[in-house]
C-alpha positions in Angstrom: 4.3 9.1 -26.8 2.2 8.0 -29.9 3.5 4.5 -29.6 2.7 4.6 -25.8 -1.1 5.9 -26.1 -1.7 3.3 -29.1 -2.5 6.4 -31.6 -0.8 4.3 -34.1 -2.7 1.7 -34.3 -5.7 3.9 -35.3 -5.9 4.6 -39.2 -6.5 8.4 -39.0 -6.4 8.9 -35.3 -7.5 12.8 -35.8 -10.2 12.0 -38.4 -12.6 12.6 -35.1 -12.1 14.2 -31.5 -13.7 10.6 -30.2 -10.5 8.9 -30.2 -8.4 11.8 -29.1 -10.4 12.5 -26.0 -11.1 9.1 -24.8 -7.0 8.3 -25.1 -7.0 11.8 -23.0 -9.7 10.7 -20.8 -7.9 7.2 -20.0 -4.3 9.3 -19.3 -5.9 11.9 -17.0 -7.4 8.9 -14.8 -4.3 7.2 -14.6 -2.3 10.3 -13.8 -5.2 10.8 -10.7 -5.1 7.3 -9.4 -1.3 7.6 -9.6 -1.0 11.0 -7.4 -3.6 9.8 -5.6 -1.5 6.7 -4.7 1.7 9.1 -4.0 -1.2 10.8 -1.4 -1.5 7.9 0.2 2.0 6.9 0.7 2.7 9.8 2.6 3.4 12.5 -0.4 6.2 12.8 -2.9 9.1 13.8 -0.6 8.3 10.7 1.7 8.3 8.2 -1.8 11.2 9.8 -3.2 13.2 9.5 0.3 12.0 5.8 0.5 12.8 4.5 -2.8 9.4 3.8 -3.5 9.3 6.4 -6.7 12.6 5.1 -8.3 11.1 1.5 -7.9 8.2 2.7 -9.8 10.0 4.6 -12.7 12.5 1.1 -12.8 9.7 -1.2 -13.1 8.0 0.9 -15.6 11.1 0.8 -17.7 11.0 -2.8 -17.5 7.3 -2.8 -18.4 7.9 -1.3 -22.2 
């Protein structure tokens, strides 16, 4: 998780709460956006049954 958030690129990430809080806010926003996307596609069950969720997970693996 440290690598994915970019915290390892900061010399002293815990020196101040501003950096950690900004990462938390960014992560929260991305999570909420993804949950909203799932809802607009018919919910988690539909996303699993249609194969969309599996495709999203595989695409994320390829990206990294």
